[in-house]
C-alpha positions as CSV (number, residue, x, y, z in Angstrom):
1,M,-0.1,-0.3,0.2
2,V,1.4,3.3,-0.8
3,K,1.9,6.1,1.8
4,E,-0.3,8.9,1.6
5,T,1.5,12.2,1.2
6,Y,1.1,15.2,3.2
7,D,-0.8,16.5,0.1
8,D,-3.1,13.8,0.2
9,I,-3.9,14.3,3.7
10,I,-4.4,18.0,3.2
11,K,-6.8,17.0,0.6
12,L,-8.4,14.7,2.9
13,A,-8.9,17.2,5.6
14,K,-10.5,19.6,3.3
15,S,-13.4,17.2,2.4
16,S,-13.7,15.9,6.1
17,D,-17.1,16.5,8.0
18,L,-16.0,18.4,11.0
19,E,-18.4,16.7,13.2
20,D,-17.8,13.1,12.2
21,I,-14.0,14.1,12.9
22,R,-15.0,15.4,16.2
23,L,-17.2,12.1,16.9
24,Q,-14.2,10.1,16.2
25,N,-11.8,11.6,18.4
26,I,-14.4,11.5,21.2
27,I,-14.9,7.9,20.7
28,H,-11.1,7.4,20.9
29,A,-10.7,9.2,24.2
30,G,-13.6,7.0,25.4
31,L,-11.9,3.8,24.4
32,A,-8.6,4.7,25.9
33,F,-10.6,5.5,29.0
34,S,-12.3,2.6,29.2
35,G,-9.2,0.7,29.5
36,M,-10.5,-2.5,27.3
37,M,-8.6,-1.6,24.0
38,R,-5.4,-3.3,25.4
39,L,-7.0,-6.5,25.9
40,L,-8.5,-7.1,22.1
41,K,-6.9,-8.5,19.2
42,K,-5.4,-6.0,17.3
43,D,-7.7,-6.4,14.2
44,Q,-11.0,-5.9,16.5
45,K,-10.2,-2.5,17.6
46,V,-11.0,-0.6,14.6
47,T,-14.2,-2.6,14.3
48,V,-15.2,-1.5,17.7
49,H,-14.6,2.0,17.0
50,E,-16.7,1.7,13.7
51,K,-19.7,0.2,15.3
52,L,-19.6,2.8,18.0
53,F,-19.3,5.3,15.6
54,E,-22.7,4.1,14.0
55,F,-23.9,3.6,17.2
56,L,-23.5,7.4,18.2
57,K,-24.8,8.8,14.6
58,R,-27.9,6.8,15.7
59,L,-28.5,8.7,19.0
60,N,-30.8,11.3,17.7
61,D,-33.1,8.7,16.7
62,T,-33.7,7.5,20.2
63,Q,-37.0,9.0,21.1
64,N,-37.4,7.3,24.6
65,I,-35.6,5.1,27.2
66,D,-37.1,1.7,25.7
67,S,-35.2,2.7,21.9
68,F,-32.2,3.2,23.8
69,E,-32.0,0.4,26.3
70,K,-32.8,-1.9,22.6
71,M,-30.0,-0.1,21.1
72,H,-27.7,-0.8,24.0
73,S,-28.6,-4.4,24.4
74,E,-28.2,-5.1,20.6
75,F,-24.5,-3.4,20.6
76,C,-23.9,-5.4,23.7
77,K,-25.3,-8.8,22.1
78,W,-23.0,-7.8,18.7
79,G,-19.8,-7.5,20.8
80,T,-20.2,-10.9,22.5
81,E,-20.5,-12.6,19.4
82,N,-18.1,-10.7,17.1
83,V,-15.4,-9.0,19.3
84,W,-12.3,-11.2,20.7
85,L,-10.0,-10.7,23.3
86,A,-6.1,-11.5,22.4
87,E,-4.4,-14.2,23.6
88,K,-2.9,-13.7,26.9
89,T,0.5,-15.1,27.7
90,G,2.8,-14.8,30.6
91,K,2.0,-16.1,34.5
92,Y,-1.9,-16.3,34.1
93,P,-2.2,-17.4,30.2
94,K,-5.7,-17.3,28.5
95,P,-6.6,-18.0,25.4
96,K,-8.3,-15.8,22.6
97,R,-11.7,-15.7,23.7
98,L,-15.1,-13.7,22.9
99,I,-15.4,-10.3,25.0
100,S,-18.3,-11.1,28.1
101,Y,-21.4,-9.2,28.3
102,G,-19.9,-7.1,31.4
103,Q,-16.6,-6.1,29.2
104,I,-18.3,-4.6,26.0
105,A,-21.1,-3.1,28.3
106,K,-18.3,-1.3,30.3
107,T,-16.7,-0.3,27.1
108,L,-20.3,1.0,25.7
109,N,-20.9,2.9,28.8
110,V,-17.4,4.6,29.0
111,V,-17.8,5.8,25.6
112,L,-21.3,7.1,26.2
113,K,-20.1,8.7,29.5
114,V,-17.6,10.8,27.5
115,A,-20.0,11.3,24.5
116,I,-22.8,12.6,26.3
117,H,-22.1,13.3,29.7
118,Y,-19.1,15.2,28.9
119,A,-19.1,16.3,25.4
120,Q,-22.8,16.6,25.0
121,I,-23.1,14.6,21.6
122,P,-25.2,14.8,19.8
123,K,-26.4,18.4,20.9
124,E,-27.0,19.8,24.5
125,K,-30.6,19.5,24.6
126,K,-30.5,15.9,23.5
127,A,-27.5,14.7,25.5
128,N,-29.3,15.8,28.6
129,S,-32.5,14.0,27.8
130,I,-30.3,10.9,27.4
131,R,-28.4,11.4,30.2
132,P,-30.6,10.0,32.9
133,W,-30.9,6.8,30.7
134,L,-27.1,6.1,30.5
135,H,-25.9,3.2,32.7
136,A,-23.0,3.2,35.2
137,A,-19.7,1.8,33.8
138,V,-19.2,-0.4,36.5
139,D,-15.1,-1.9,36.9
140,N,-13.9,-4.4,39.3
141,A,-13.4,-1.8,42.2
142,M,-17.1,-0.8,41.9
143,M,-18.0,-4.3,41.8
144,K,-16.0,-5.2,44.9
145,M,-17.8,-2.3,46.6
146,L,-21.5,-3.4,45.6
147,K,-20.5,-7.2,46.5
148,R,-20.5,-6.2,50.2
149,K,-23.9,-5.3,50.4
150,Y,-25.8,-7.3,47.4
151,K,-23.9,-10.5,47.3
152,R,-26.8,-12.8,48.6
153,E,-29.0,-11.2,46.1
154,M,-27.1,-12.0,42.9
155,N,-28.4,-15.3,41.5
156,N,-25.6,-16.7,40.6
157,P,-22.3,-16.5,42.7
158,W,-21.0,-12.9,42.4
159,P,-18.5,-12.5,39.6
160,E,-14.8,-11.9,40.6
161,S,-14.2,-9.8,37.5
162,I,-16.2,-7.9,34.8
163,E,-15.2,-10.5,32.1
164,Q,-17.1,-13.0,34.1
165,V,-20.1,-10.9,33.8
166,C,-22.8,-12.3,31.7
167,R,-26.1,-10.5,30.4
168,D,-28.4,-11.4,33.4
169,Q,-25.5,-10.6,36.0
170,Y,-24.6,-7.3,34.2
171,F,-28.8,-5.9,34.6
172,Q,-28.6,-7.3,38.3
173,I,-25.3,-5.2,39.2
174,Q,-27.2,-2.3,37.2
175,T,-30.1,-2.7,39.7
176,F,-28.1,-2.9,42.5
177,V,-26.5,0.3,41.6
178,Q,-29.8,2.2,41.5
179,D,-30.7,0.9,44.6
180,F,-27.5,1.8,46.2
181,I,-28.3,5.5,44.7
182,T,-31.5,5.6,46.3
183,Q,-30.3,4.5,49.7
184,N,-26.9,6.5,49.5
185,H,-27.7,9.7,47.4
186,K,-31.0,11.1,48.6
187,Q,-29.9,14.6,48.2
188,P,-28.6,15.6,45.8
189,V,-30.2,12.9,43.8
190,I,-27.5,11.4,41.3
191,T,-27.7,9.5,38.0
192,A,-26.2,6.1,37.4
193,V,-23.3,8.0,35.6
194,D,-23.0,10.3,38.5
195,F,-22.4,7.3,40.6
196,D,-19.9,5.9,38.2
197,D,-18.1,9.3,37.9
198,I,-17.9,9.5,42.0
199,Y,-16.9,5.9,42.8
200,W,-14.4,5.8,39.8
201,N,-12.8,8.5,41.1
202,L,-13.0,7.7,45.0
203,L,-12.0,4.0,44.6
204,N,-9.4,4.9,42.0
205,K,-7.5,7.4,44.8
206,K,-8.3,4.4,47.4
207,S,-6.4,2.1,45.5
208,T,-3.7,4.0,44.5
209,N,-3.2,5.0,48.3
210,D,-3.4,1.6,49.1
211,D,-0.5,0.7,46.9
212,H,1.4,3.2,48.8
213,K,1.0,1.8,52.1
């Protein structure tokens, strides 16, 4: 393949759609923030990025929470059937395997947080209407915290990591998040994405502090 020259790149830049470029960069930021890209096979990263681009372009079509949930579930189902994690070598080797529901949902939820909650995509008014529908991007640290209160309520054994989270467990955990918010954040009331923001920040600091003890 012939490498593009600067003149070729400038020509492409002149014909680029600025909104699409902005959206692609927001997706890049969200994927980096999710921490999931390092786990994927190299050839899967572009595939996930392209699928997320399609998803975010369709956000204007969401009229209510039901249509949003349908899009969310369809994306995660697609991920568990098509996205492969890379083989892991070393002390704890793992073979190539399909991404779990918990992992693909976390990836989508982080990208949605960056796009809607932070960057207010597609437009501020629409973003504000979608924000209450967003799911918490629950990670392993949040799962550990929730486990203390909700372990006995989980239908199956509590998963030790998001890689072990199946679809049913994922929705149970999202229900636990809502119950946790109701019990601990009455004033001011927060959303699932606020829970994600607050506890990712605090638990990440706790982990860092524990490492230095």
